[in-house]
PQR file with spaces between the fields and no chain letter, atoms N, CA, C, O and H, PARSE charges and radii, in Angstrom:
ATOM       1  N    UNK     1      53.267   60.808  -23.008 -0.4000 1.5000
ATOM       2  CA   UNK     1      53.344   59.031  -23.014 -0.0000 2.0000
ATOM       3  C    UNK     1      54.274   58.603  -24.294  0.5500 1.7000
ATOM       4  O    UNK     1      54.397   58.735  -25.512 -0.5500 1.4000
ATOM       5  N    UNK     2      54.935   57.888  -22.926 -0.4000 1.5000
ATOM       6  CA   UNK     2      56.319   57.428  -24.611 -0.0000 2.0000
ATOM       7  C    UNK     2      56.156   56.273  -25.238  0.5500 1.7000
ATOM       8  O    UNK     2      55.281   55.568  -24.737 -0.5500 1.4000
ATOM       9  H    UNK     2      54.835   57.781  -21.937  0.4000 1.0000
ATOM      10  N    UNK     3      56.503   55.995  -25.831 -0.4000 1.5000
ATOM      11  CA   UNK     3      55.776   55.057  -27.374 -0.0000 2.0000
ATOM      12  C    UNK     3      56.138   53.713  -26.684  0.5500 1.7000
ATOM      13  O    UNK     3      55.443   52.699  -26.752 -0.5500 1.4000
ATOM      14  H    UNK     3      57.214   56.569  -26.239  0.4000 1.0000
ATOM      15  N    UNK     4      57.039   53.802  -26.169 -0.4000 1.5000
ATOM      16  CA   UNK     4      57.799   51.974  -25.164 -0.0000 2.0000
ATOM      17  C    UNK     4      57.275   51.700  -24.641  0.5500 1.7000
ATOM      18  O    UNK     4      57.139   50.480  -24.551 -0.5500 1.4000
ATOM      19  H    UNK     4      57.603   54.626  -26.114  0.4000 1.0000
ATOM      20  N    UNK     5      56.323   52.775  -23.630 -0.4000 1.5000
ATOM      21  CA   UNK     5      55.326   52.125  -22.647 -0.0000 2.0000
ATOM      22  C    UNK     5      53.867   51.706  -23.356  0.5500 1.7000
ATOM      23  O    UNK     5      52.910   51.335  -22.676 -0.5500 1.4000
ATOM      24  H    UNK     5      56.433   53.766  -23.703  0.4000 1.0000
ATOM      25  N    UNK     6      53.839   51.783  -24.365 -0.4000 1.5000
ATOM      26  CA   UNK     6      52.604   51.036  -24.702 -0.0000 2.0000
ATOM      27  C    UNK     6      52.907   49.952  -25.333  0.5500 1.7000
ATOM      28  O    UNK     6      52.320   48.876  -25.219 -0.5500 1.4000
ATOM      29  H    UNK     6      54.616   52.086  -24.917  0.4000 1.0000
ATOM      30  N    UNK     7      54.026   50.241  -26.166 -0.4000 1.5000
ATOM      31  CA   UNK     7      54.342   48.375  -26.579 -0.0000 2.0000
ATOM      32  C    UNK     7      54.464   47.352  -25.199  0.5500 1.7000
ATOM      33  O    UNK     7      53.926   46.247  -25.141 -0.5500 1.4000
ATOM      34  H    UNK     7      54.503   51.116  -26.259  0.4000 1.0000
ATOM      35  N    UNK     8      55.063   47.795  -24.404 -0.4000 1.5000
ATOM      36  CA   UNK     8      55.399   46.857  -22.766 -0.0000 2.0000
ATOM      37  C    UNK     8      53.904   46.549  -22.537  0.5500 1.7000
ATOM      38  O    UNK     8      53.389   45.431  -22.541 -0.5500 1.4000
ATOM      39  H    UNK     8      55.500   48.693  -24.451  0.4000 1.0000
ATOM      40  N    UNK     9      53.373   47.594  -22.360 -0.4000 1.5000
ATOM      41  CA   UNK     9      51.781   46.998  -21.955 -0.0000 2.0000
ATOM      42  C    UNK     9      50.877   45.941  -22.880  0.5500 1.7000
ATOM      43  O    UNK     9      49.906   45.273  -22.527 -0.5500 1.4000
ATOM      44  H    UNK     9      53.791   48.502  -22.357  0.4000 1.0000
ATOM      45  N    UNK    10      51.485   46.013  -24.096 -0.4000 1.5000
ATOM      46  CA   UNK    10      50.844   45.254  -25.137 -0.0000 2.0000
ATOM      47  C    UNK    10      51.231   44.256  -25.435  0.5500 1.7000
ATOM      48  O    UNK    10      50.718   43.391  -26.145 -0.5500 1.4000
ATOM      49  H    UNK    10      52.274   46.557  -24.382  0.4000 1.0000
ATOM      50  N    UNK    11      52.398   44.294  -24.793 -0.4000 1.5000
ATOM      51  CA   UNK    11      53.228   42.445  -25.084 -0.0000 2.0000
ATOM      52  C    UNK    11      53.060   41.793  -23.786  0.5500 1.7000
ATOM      53  O    UNK    11      53.114   40.571  -23.649 -0.5500 1.4000
ATOM      54  H    UNK    11      52.815   44.997  -24.216  0.4000 1.0000
ATOM      55  N    UNK    12      52.825   42.740  -22.700 -0.4000 1.5000
ATOM      56  CA   UNK    12      52.431   42.153  -21.551 -0.0000 2.0000
ATOM      57  C    UNK    12      50.999   41.485  -21.795  0.5500 1.7000
ATOM      58  O    UNK    12      50.775   40.487  -21.111 -0.5500 1.4000
ATOM      59  H    UNK    12      52.781   43.732  -22.811  0.4000 1.0000
ATOM      60  N    UNK    13      50.268   41.792  -22.443 -0.4000 1.5000
ATOM      61  CA   UNK    13      48.739   41.262  -23.043 -0.0000 2.0000
ATOM      62  C    UNK    13      48.585   40.577  -23.792  0.5500 1.7000
ATOM      63  O    UNK    13      47.425   40.164  -23.794 -0.5500 1.4000
ATOM      64  H    UNK    13      50.450   42.603  -22.998  0.4000 1.0000
ATOM      65  N    UNK    14      49.441   40.007  -24.830 -0.4000 1.5000
ATOM      66  CA   UNK    14      49.813   39.084  -25.574 -0.0000 2.0000
ATOM      67  C    UNK    14      50.618   38.346  -24.772  0.5500 1.7000
ATOM      68  O    UNK    14      50.495   37.189  -25.174 -0.5500 1.4000
ATOM      69  H    UNK    14      50.383   40.342  -24.829  0.4000 1.0000
ATOM      70  N    UNK    15      51.391   38.373  -23.841 -0.4000 1.5000
ATOM      71  CA   UNK    15      51.964   36.891  -23.158 -0.0000 2.0000
ATOM      72  C    UNK    15      50.788   36.354  -22.214  0.5500 1.7000
ATOM      73  O    UNK    15      50.862   35.296  -21.589 -0.5500 1.4000
ATOM      74  H    UNK    15      51.491   39.312  -23.514  0.4000 1.0000
ATOM      75  N    UNK    16      49.696   37.224  -22.194 -0.4000 1.5000
ATOM      76  CA   UNK    16      48.745   35.916  -21.141 -0.0000 2.0000
ATOM      77  C    UNK    16      47.467   35.828  -22.511  0.5500 1.7000
ATOM      78  O    UNK    16      46.247   35.882  -22.357 -0.5500 1.4000
ATOM      79  H    UNK    16      49.636   38.083  -22.701  0.4000 1.0000
ATOM      80  N    UNK    17      48.069   35.711  -23.537 -0.4000 1.5000
ATOM      81  CA   UNK    17      47.221   35.100  -24.056 -0.0000 2.0000
ATOM      82  C    UNK    17      47.003   33.724  -24.632  0.5500 1.7000
ATOM      83  O    UNK    17      46.030   33.282  -25.243 -0.5500 1.4000
ATOM      84  H    UNK    17      49.060   35.667  -23.662  0.4000 1.0000
ATOM      85  N    UNK    18      48.051   33.197  -24.317 -0.4000 1.5000
ATOM      86  CA   UNK    18      48.007   31.517  -24.401 -0.0000 2.0000
ATOM      87  C    UNK    18      47.410   30.947  -24.067  0.5500 1.7000
ATOM      88  O    UNK    18      46.806   30.052  -24.658 -0.5500 1.4000
ATOM      89  H    UNK    18      48.842   33.556  -23.821  0.4000 1.0000
ATOM      90  N    UNK    19      47.308   31.569  -21.902 -0.4000 1.5000
ATOM      91  CA   UNK    19      46.781   30.867  -21.054 -0.0000 2.0000
ATOM      92  C    UNK    19      45.652   31.177  -21.402  0.5500 1.7000
ATOM      93  O    UNK    19      44.990   30.165  -21.633 -0.5500 1.4000
ATOM      94  H    UNK    19      47.799   32.296  -21.422  0.4000 1.0000
ATOM      95  N    UNK    20      45.008   32.256  -21.579 -0.4000 1.5000
ATOM      96  CA   UNK    20      43.550   32.397  -21.472 -0.0000 2.0000
ATOM      97  C    UNK    20      42.968   31.610  -22.680  0.5500 1.7000
ATOM      98  O    UNK    20      41.825   31.159  -22.609 -0.5500 1.4000
ATOM      99  H    UNK    20      45.545   33.078  -21.391  0.4000 1.0000
ATOM     100  N    UNK    21      43.748   31.436  -23.809 -0.4000 1.5000
ATOM     101  CA   UNK    21      43.219   30.328  -24.640 -0.0000 2.0000
ATOM     102  C    UNK    21      42.806   29.286  -24.142  0.5500 1.7000
ATOM     103  O    UNK    21      41.615   28.983  -24.060 -0.5500 1.4000
ATOM     104  H    UNK    21      44.676   31.803  -23.867  0.4000 1.0000
ATOM     105  N    UNK    22      43.858   28.539  -23.705 -0.4000 1.5000
ATOM     106  CA   UNK    22      43.952   27.481  -22.794 -0.0000 2.0000
ATOM     107  C    UNK    22      42.589   27.095  -22.421  0.5500 1.7000
ATOM     108  O    UNK    22      41.834   26.224  -22.855 -0.5500 1.4000
ATOM     109  H    UNK    22      44.825   28.785  -23.771  0.4000 1.0000
ATOM     110  N    UNK    23      42.470   28.034  -21.443 -0.4000 1.5000
ATOM     111  CA   UNK    23      41.563   28.062  -20.466 -0.0000 2.0000
ATOM     112  C    UNK    23      39.857   27.995  -20.950  0.5500 1.7000
ATOM     113  O    UNK    23      38.906   27.379  -20.470 -0.5500 1.4000
ATOM     114  H    UNK    23      43.082   28.741  -21.091  0.4000 1.0000
ATOM     115  N    UNK    24      40.005   29.145  -22.388 -0.4000 1.5000
ATOM     116  CA   UNK    24      38.720   28.603  -22.985 -0.0000 2.0000
ATOM     117  C    UNK    24      38.531   28.195  -24.100  0.5500 1.7000
ATOM     118  O    UNK    24      37.744   28.681  -24.911 -0.5500 1.4000
ATOM     119  H    UNK    24      40.778   29.645  -22.778  0.4000 1.0000
ATOM     120  N    UNK    25      39.433   26.994  -24.301 -0.4000 1.5000
ATOM     121  CA   UNK    25      39.308   25.813  -25.534 -0.0000 2.0000
ATOM     122  C    UNK    25      37.641   25.528  -25.887  0.5500 1.7000
ATOM     123  O    UNK    25      37.112   25.909  -26.932 -0.5500 1.4000
ATOM     124  H    UNK    25      40.073   26.599  -23.641  0.4000 1.0000
ATOM     125  N    UNK    26      36.957   24.804  -24.834 -0.4000 1.5000
ATOM     126  CA   UNK    26      35.131   24.408  -25.036 -0.0000 2.0000
ATOM     127  C    UNK    26      34.690   25.568  -25.731  0.5500 1.7000
ATOM     128  O    UNK    26      33.947   25.433  -26.704 -0.5500 1.4000
ATOM     129  H    UNK    26      37.386   24.494  -23.986  0.4000 1.0000
ATOM     130  N    UNK    27      35.145   26.956  -25.257 -0.4000 1.5000
ATOM     131  CA   UNK    27      33.944   28.094  -25.776 -0.0000 2.0000
ATOM     132  C    UNK    27      34.682   28.213  -27.348  0.5500 1.7000
ATOM     133  O    UNK    27      34.125   28.519  -28.402 -0.5500 1.4000
ATOM     134  H    UNK    27      35.748   27.066  -24.467  0.4000 1.0000
ATOM     135  N    UNK    28      36.183   27.848  -27.106 -0.4000 1.5000
ATOM     136  CA   UNK    28      36.738   28.816  -28.273 -0.0000 2.0000
ATOM     137  C    UNK    28      36.664   27.772  -29.413  0.5500 1.7000
ATOM     138  O    UNK    28      36.681   28.215  -30.562 -0.5500 1.4000
ATOM     139  H    UNK    28      36.635   27.599  -26.249  0.4000 1.0000
ATOM     140  N    UNK    29      36.555   25.934  -29.157 -0.4000 1.5000
ATOM     141  CA   UNK    29      36.045   25.041  -30.123 -0.0000 2.0000
ATOM     142  C    UNK    29      34.091   25.788  -30.858  0.5500 1.7000
ATOM     143  O    UNK    29      33.583   26.348  -31.830 -0.5500 1.4000
ATOM     144  H    UNK    29      36.541   25.574  -28.224  0.4000 1.0000
ATOM     145  N    UNK    30      33.787   25.268  -29.614 -0.4000 1.5000
ATOM     146  CA   UNK    30      32.175   25.774  -29.787 -0.0000 2.0000
ATOM     147  C    UNK    30      32.004   27.283  -31.091  0.5500 1.7000
ATOM     148  O    UNK    30      31.305   27.245  -32.104 -0.5500 1.4000
ATOM     149  H    UNK    30      34.200   24.813  -28.825  0.4000 1.0000
ATOM     150  N    UNK    31      32.738   28.287  -30.699 -0.4000 1.5000
ATOM     151  CA   UNK    31      32.522   29.070  -32.132 -0.0000 2.0000
ATOM     152  C    UNK    31      33.188   29.071  -33.087  0.5500 1.7000
ATOM     153  O    UNK    31      32.719   29.544  -34.122 -0.5500 1.4000
ATOM     154  H    UNK    31      33.305   28.318  -29.876  0.4000 1.0000
ATOM     155  N    UNK    32      34.547   28.527  -33.063 -0.4000 1.5000
ATOM     156  CA   UNK    32      35.151   27.616  -34.514 -0.0000 2.0000
ATOM     157  C    UNK    32      33.884   26.806  -34.901  0.5500 1.7000
ATOM     158  O    UNK    32      33.474   27.273  -35.963 -0.5500 1.4000
ATOM     159  H    UNK    32      34.928   28.143  -32.222  0.4000 1.0000
ATOM     160  N    UNK    33      33.143   25.848  -34.505 -0.4000 1.5000
ATOM     161  CA   UNK    33      32.086   25.245  -35.119 -0.0000 2.0000
ATOM     162  C    UNK    33      30.758   25.619  -35.736  0.5500 1.7000
ATOM     163  O    UNK    33      30.028   25.156  -36.612 -0.5500 1.4000
ATOM     164  H    UNK    33      33.476   25.468  -33.642  0.4000 1.0000
ATOM     165  N    UNK    34      30.752   26.888  -34.723 -0.4000 1.5000
ATOM     166  CA   UNK    34      29.579   27.603  -35.181 -0.0000 2.0000
ATOM     167  C    UNK    34      29.785   28.241  -36.529  0.5500 1.7000
ATOM     168  O    UNK    34      29.195   27.766  -37.499 -0.5500 1.4000
ATOM     169  H    UNK    34      31.346   27.265  -34.012  0.4000 1.0000
ATOM     170  N    UNK    35      30.608   29.318  -36.667 -0.4000 1.5000
ATOM     171  CA   UNK    35      31.448   29.933  -37.974 -0.0000 2.0000
ATOM     172  C    UNK    35      31.588   29.049  -39.117  0.5500 1.7000
ATOM     173  O    UNK    35      31.078   29.178  -40.230 -0.5500 1.4000
ATOM     174  H    UNK    35      31.087   29.704  -35.878  0.4000 1.0000
ATOM     175  N    UNK    36      32.601   27.837  -38.544 -0.4000 1.5000
ATOM     176  CA   UNK    36      32.598   26.721  -39.935 -0.0000 2.0000
ATOM     177  C    UNK    36      31.114   26.440  -39.996  0.5500 1.7000
ATOM     178  O    UNK    36      30.977   27.483  -40.635 -0.5500 1.4000
ATOM     179  H    UNK    36      33.016   27.733  -37.640  0.4000 1.0000
ATOM     180  N    UNK    37      29.893   25.985  -39.914 -0.4000 1.5000
ATOM     181  CA   UNK    37      28.575   25.412  -39.422 -0.0000 2.0000
ATOM     182  C    UNK    37      27.913   26.388  -40.857  0.5500 1.7000
ATOM     183  O    UNK    37      27.331   26.036  -41.883 -0.5500 1.4000
ATOM     184  H    UNK    37      30.005   25.137  -39.395  0.4000 1.0000
ATOM     185  N    UNK    38      28.528   28.348  -40.082 -0.4000 1.5000
ATOM     186  CA   UNK    38      27.365   29.077  -40.790 -0.0000 2.0000
ATOM     187  C    UNK    38      27.819   29.436  -41.846  0.5500 1.7000
ATOM     188  O    UNK    38      27.152   30.277  -42.449 -0.5500 1.4000
ATOM     189  H    UNK    38      29.001   28.634  -39.249  0.4000 1.0000
ATOM     190  N    UNK    39      29.281   28.888  -42.565 -0.4000 1.5000
ATOM     191  CA   UNK    39      30.133   29.246  -43.377 -0.0000 2.0000
ATOM     192  C    UNK    39      29.887   28.205  -44.557  0.5500 1.7000
ATOM     193  O    UNK    39      30.245   28.294  -45.731 -0.5500 1.4000
ATOM     194  H    UNK    39      29.822   28.205  -42.075  0.4000 1.0000
ATOM     195  N    UNK    40      29.199   27.226  -43.941 -0.4000 1.5000
ATOM     196  CA   UNK    40      29.589   26.301  -45.163 -0.0000 2.0000
ATOM     197  C    UNK    40      28.347   26.284  -46.205  0.5500 1.7000
ATOM     198  O    UNK    40      27.390   26.852  -45.680 -0.5500 1.4000
ATOM     199  H    UNK    40      28.908   27.154  -42.987  0.4000 1.0000
ATOM     200  N    UNK    41      28.112   25.919  -47.231 -0.4000 1.5000
ATOM     201  CA   UNK    41      27.005   25.660  -48.054 -0.0000 2.0000
ATOM     202  C    UNK    41      27.348   26.866  -48.572  0.5500 1.7000
ATOM     203  O    UNK    41      28.313   27.594  -48.340 -0.5500 1.4000
ATOM     204  H    UNK    41      28.890   25.457  -47.658  0.4000 1.0000
ATOM     205  N    UNK    42      25.964   27.029  -49.668 -0.4000 1.5000
ATOM     206  CA   UNK    42      25.462   27.805  -50.463 -0.0000 2.0000
ATOM     207  C    UNK    42      25.759   29.798  -49.883  0.5500 1.7000
ATOM     208  O    UNK    42      26.530   30.704  -50.200 -0.5500 1.4000
ATOM     209  H    UNK    42      25.180   26.438  -49.857  0.4000 1.0000
ATOM     210  N    UNK    43      24.754   29.630  -49.037 -0.4000 1.5000
ATOM     211  CA   UNK    43      24.640   30.397  -47.827 -0.0000 2.0000
ATOM     212  C    UNK    43      25.807   31.638  -47.636  0.5500 1.7000
ATOM     213  O    UNK    43      26.941   31.192  -47.807 -0.5500 1.4000
ATOM     214  H    UNK    43      24.128   28.895  -48.779  0.4000 1.0000
ATOM     215  N    UNK    44      25.773   32.974  -47.345 -0.4000 1.5000
ATOM     216  CA   UNK    44      27.096   33.905  -46.758 -0.0000 2.0000
ATOM     217  C    UNK    44      26.787   34.004  -45.860  0.5500 1.7000
ATOM     218  O    UNK    44      25.582   33.948  -45.613 -0.5500 1.4000
ATOM     219  H    UNK    44      24.851   33.337  -47.206  0.4000 1.0000
ATOM     220  N    UNK    45      27.719   34.204  -44.897 -0.4000 1.5000
ATOM     221  CA   UNK    45      27.812   33.903  -43.562 -0.0000 2.0000
ATOM     222  C    UNK    45      27.756   35.397  -43.141  0.5500 1.7000
ATOM     223  O    UNK    45      28.490   36.305  -43.530 -0.5500 1.4000
ATOM     224  H    UNK    45      28.697   34.249  -45.098  0.4000 1.0000
ATOM     225  N    UNK    46      26.539   35.464  -42.104 -0.4000 1.5000
ATOM     226  CA   UNK    46      25.744   36.372  -41.802 -0.0000 2.0000
ATOM     227  C    UNK    46      26.461   36.773  -40.461  0.5500 1.7000
ATOM     228  O    UNK    46      27.139   36.042  -39.738 -0.5500 1.4000
ATOM     229  H    UNK    46      25.943   34.727  -41.788  0.4000 1.0000
ATOM     230  N    UNK    47      26.121   38.252  -40.279 -0.4000 1.5000
ATOM     231  CA   UNK    47      26.523   39.116  -39.496 -0.0000 2.0000
ATOM     232  C    UNK    47      25.811   38.822  -38.068  0.5500 1.7000
ATOM     233  O    UNK    47      24.582   38.874  -38.114 -0.5500 1.4000
ATOM     234  H    UNK    47      25.571   38.845  -40.866  0.4000 1.0000
ATOM     235  N    UNK    48      26.404   38.512  -36.770 -0.4000 1.5000
ATOM     236  CA   UNK    48      25.435   37.846  -35.492 -0.0000 2.0000
ATOM     237  C    UNK    48      24.900   36.708  -35.749  0.5500 1.7000
ATOM     238  O    UNK    48      23.903   36.356  -35.119 -0.5500 1.4000
ATOM     239  H    UNK    48      27.402   38.470  -36.733  0.4000 1.0000
ATOM     240  N    UNK    49      25.540   35.793  -36.868 -0.4000 1.5000
ATOM     241  CA   UNK    49      25.155   34.436  -36.942 -0.0000 2.0000
ATOM     242  C    UNK    49      25.648   33.611  -35.614  0.5500 1.7000
ATOM     243  O    UNK    49      25.055   32.642  -35.140 -0.5500 1.4000
ATOM     244  H    UNK    49      26.351   36.078  -37.380  0.4000 1.0000
ATOM     245  N    UNK    50      26.457   34.001  -35.277 -0.4000 1.5000
ATOM     246  CA   UNK    50      27.319   33.021  -33.869 -0.0000 2.0000
ATOM     247  C    UNK    50      27.354   33.837  -32.874  0.5500 1.7000
ATOM     248  O    UNK    50      28.212   33.594  -32.026 -0.5500 1.4000
ATOM     249  H    UNK    50      26.939   34.789  -35.661  0.4000 1.0000
ATOM     250  N    UNK    51      26.650   34.780  -32.704 -0.4000 1.5000
ATOM     251  CA   UNK    51      26.657   35.834  -31.502 -0.0000 2.0000
ATOM     252  C    UNK    51      26.825   35.212  -30.174  0.5500 1.7000
ATOM     253  O    UNK    51      27.417   35.853  -29.305 -0.5500 1.4000
ATOM     254  H    UNK    51      25.952   34.977  -33.393  0.4000 1.0000
ATOM     255  N    UNK    52      26.461   34.275  -29.975 -0.4000 1.5000
ATOM     256  CA   UNK    52      25.579   33.664  -28.806 -0.0000 2.0000
ATOM     257  C    UNK    52      27.149   32.778  -28.477  0.5500 1.7000
ATOM     258  O    UNK    52      27.737   33.200  -27.481 -0.5500 1.4000
ATOM     259  H    UNK    52      25.980   33.755  -30.681  0.4000 1.0000
ATOM     260  N    UNK    53      27.697   31.852  -29.076 -0.4000 1.5000
ATOM     261  CA   UNK    53      29.421   31.244  -28.719 -0.0000 2.0000
ATOM     262  C    UNK    53      30.138   32.361  -28.714  0.5500 1.7000
ATOM     263  O    UNK    53      30.799   32.449  -27.679 -0.5500 1.4000
ATOM     264  H    UNK    53      27.219   31.509  -29.885  0.4000 1.0000
ATOM     265  N    UNK    54      30.320   33.501  -29.653 -0.4000 1.5000
ATOM     266  CA   UNK    54      31.135   34.608  -29.636 -0.0000 2.0000
ATOM     267  C    UNK    54      31.559   35.356  -28.202  0.5500 1.7000
ATOM     268  O    UNK    54      32.605   35.745  -27.683 -0.5500 1.4000
ATOM     269  H    UNK    54      29.783   33.429  -30.493  0.4000 1.0000
ATOM     270  N    UNK    55      29.936   35.327  -27.817 -0.4000 1.5000
ATOM     271  CA   UNK    55      30.102   36.012  -26.429 -0.0000 2.0000
ATOM     272  C    UNK    55      30.505   35.692  -24.951  0.5500 1.7000
ATOM     273  O    UNK    55      30.941   36.188  -23.912 -0.5500 1.4000
ATOM     274  H    UNK    55      29.086   35.011  -28.238  0.4000 1.0000
ATOM     275  N    UNK    56      29.911   34.103  -25.764 -0.4000 1.5000
ATOM     276  CA   UNK    56      30.738   33.383  -24.456 -0.0000 2.0000
ATOM     277  C    UNK    56      31.557   32.962  -24.418  0.5500 1.7000
ATOM     278  O    UNK    56      31.730   31.928  -23.774 -0.5500 1.4000
ATOM     279  H    UNK    56      29.557   33.701  -26.608  0.4000 1.0000
ATOM     280  N    UNK    57      32.913   33.838  -25.412 -0.4000 1.5000
ATOM     281  CA   UNK    57      34.264   33.375  -25.738 -0.0000 2.0000
ATOM     282  C    UNK    57      34.581   34.250  -25.039  0.5500 1.7000
ATOM     283  O    UNK    57      35.292   34.106  -24.044 -0.5500 1.4000
ATOM     284  H    UNK    57      32.773   34.679  -25.935  0.4000 1.0000
ATOM     285  N    UNK    58      33.921   35.731  -25.594 -0.4000 1.5000
ATOM     286  CA   UNK    58      34.630   36.778  -25.045 -0.0000 2.0000
ATOM     287  C    UNK    58      34.140   36.599  -23.557  0.5500 1.7000
ATOM     288  O    UNK    58      34.693   37.533  -22.977 -0.5500 1.4000
ATOM     289  H    UNK    58      33.343   35.847  -26.402  0.4000 1.0000
ATOM     290  N    UNK    59      33.536   36.030  -22.799 -0.4000 1.5000
ATOM     291  CA   UNK    59      32.971   36.205  -21.862 -0.0000 2.0000
ATOM     292  C    UNK    59      34.744   35.372  -20.901  0.5500 1.7000
ATOM     293  O    UNK    59      35.688   35.977  -20.392 -0.5500 1.4000
ATOM     294  H    UNK    59      33.087   35.271  -23.270  0.4000 1.0000
ATOM     295  N    UNK    60      34.532   34.080  -21.014 -0.4000 1.5000
ATOM     296  CA   UNK    60      35.317   33.206  -20.667 -0.0000 2.0000
ATOM     297  C    UNK    60      37.169   34.386  -20.742  0.5500 1.7000
ATOM     298  O    UNK    60      37.897   34.645  -19.784 -0.5500 1.4000
ATOM     299  H    UNK    60      33.765   33.589  -21.428  0.4000 1.0000
ATOM     300  N    UNK    61      37.344   34.777  -22.102 -0.4000 1.5000
ATOM     301  CA   UNK    61      38.460   35.322  -22.194 -0.0000 2.0000
ATOM     302  C    UNK    61      38.523   36.768  -20.870  0.5500 1.7000
ATOM     303  O    UNK    61      39.421   36.768  -20.028 -0.5500 1.4000
ATOM     304  H    UNK    61      36.752   34.567  -22.880  0.4000 1.0000
ATOM     305  N    UNK    62      37.910   37.403  -20.890 -0.4000 1.5000
ATOM     306  CA   UNK    62      37.595   38.412  -20.058 -0.0000 2.0000
ATOM     307  C    UNK    62      38.160   37.900  -18.554  0.5500 1.7000
ATOM     308  O    UNK    62      39.043   38.469  -17.912 -0.5500 1.4000
ATOM     309  H    UNK    62      37.180   37.404  -21.574  0.4000 1.0000
ATOM     310  N    UNK    63      37.329   36.516  -18.096 -0.4000 1.5000
ATOM     311  CA   UNK    63      37.401   36.202  -16.637 -0.0000 2.0000
ATOM     312  C    UNK    63      39.027   35.414  -16.396  0.5500 1.7000
ATOM     313  O    UNK    63      39.642   35.515  -15.335 -0.5500 1.4000
ATOM     314  H    UNK    63      36.611   36.054  -18.617  0.4000 1.0000
ATOM     315  N    UNK    64      39.455   34.766  -17.406 -0.4000 1.5000
ATOM     316  CA   UNK    64      40.627   33.774  -17.857 -0.0000 2.0000
ATOM     317  C    UNK    64      41.808   35.079  -17.698  0.5500 1.7000
ATOM     318  O    UNK    64      42.590   35.012  -16.750 -0.5500 1.4000
ATOM     319  H    UNK    64      38.955   34.685  -18.269  0.4000 1.0000
ATOM     320  N    UNK    65      41.891   36.208  -18.625 -0.4000 1.5000
ATOM     321  CA   UNK    65      43.234   37.108  -18.107 -0.0000 2.0000
ATOM     322  C    UNK    65      42.528   37.974  -16.569  0.5500 1.7000
ATOM     323  O    UNK    65      43.170   38.936  -16.147 -0.5500 1.4000
ATOM     324  H    UNK    65      41.255   36.263  -19.396  0.4000 1.0000
ATOM     325  N    UNK    66      41.809   37.744  -16.160 -0.4000 1.5000
ATOM     326  CA   UNK    66      41.699   38.377  -14.948 -0.0000 2.0000
ATOM     327  C    UNK    66      42.278   37.892  -13.914  0.5500 1.7000
ATOM     328  O    UNK    66      42.913   38.333  -12.956 -0.5500 1.4000
ATOM     329  H    UNK    66      41.287   36.963  -16.503  0.4000 1.0000
ATOM     330  N    UNK    67      41.839   36.628  -14.401 -0.4000 1.5000
ATOM     331  CA   UNK    67      42.690   35.402  -13.021 -0.0000 2.0000
ATOM     332  C    UNK    67      44.278   34.837  -13.663  0.5500 1.7000
ATOM     333  O    UNK    67      44.805   33.793  -13.281 -0.5500 1.4000
ATOM     334  H    UNK    67      41.323   36.271  -15.179  0.4000 1.0000
ATOM     335  N    UNK    68      44.801   35.651  -14.569 -0.4000 1.5000
ATOM     336  CA   UNK    68      46.155   35.416  -14.958 -0.0000 2.0000
ATOM     337  C    UNK    68      46.866   36.032  -14.216  0.5500 1.7000
ATOM     338  O    UNK    68      46.462   37.111  -13.782 -0.5500 1.4000
ATOM     339  H    UNK    68      44.373   36.500  -14.880  0.4000 1.0000
ATOM     340  N    UNK    69      47.948   35.606  -13.902 -0.4000 1.5000
ATOM     341  CA   UNK    69      49.068   36.308  -13.824 -0.0000 2.0000
ATOM     342  C    UNK    69      49.911   37.058  -15.023  0.5500 1.7000
ATOM     343  O    UNK    69      50.339   36.620  -16.091 -0.5500 1.4000
ATOM     344  H    UNK    69      48.276   34.729  -14.254  0.4000 1.0000
ATOM     345  N    UNK    70      49.970   38.198  -14.496 -0.4000 1.5000
ATOM     346  CA   UNK    70      50.269   39.576  -15.434 -0.0000 2.0000
ATOM     347  C    UNK    70      51.934   39.352  -15.445  0.5500 1.7000
ATOM     348  O    UNK    70      52.660   40.149  -16.039 -0.5500 1.4000
ATOM     349  H    UNK    70      49.623   38.553  -13.628  0.4000 1.0000
């Protein structure tokens, strides 16, 4: 396998990222709000504090990538 093929596939995936992000704006905003709220204040940010929001964002990205043309 050539190194060039790996980079071509990676670039193709990265080109689809803006469309996927645009399709998942609500989920990204909800995750961002959750992380900001969890990080605010004196308590440390806990692992899995925003797991539900992250999973919703991840599922949305997966759907959007399947629907976006390559």
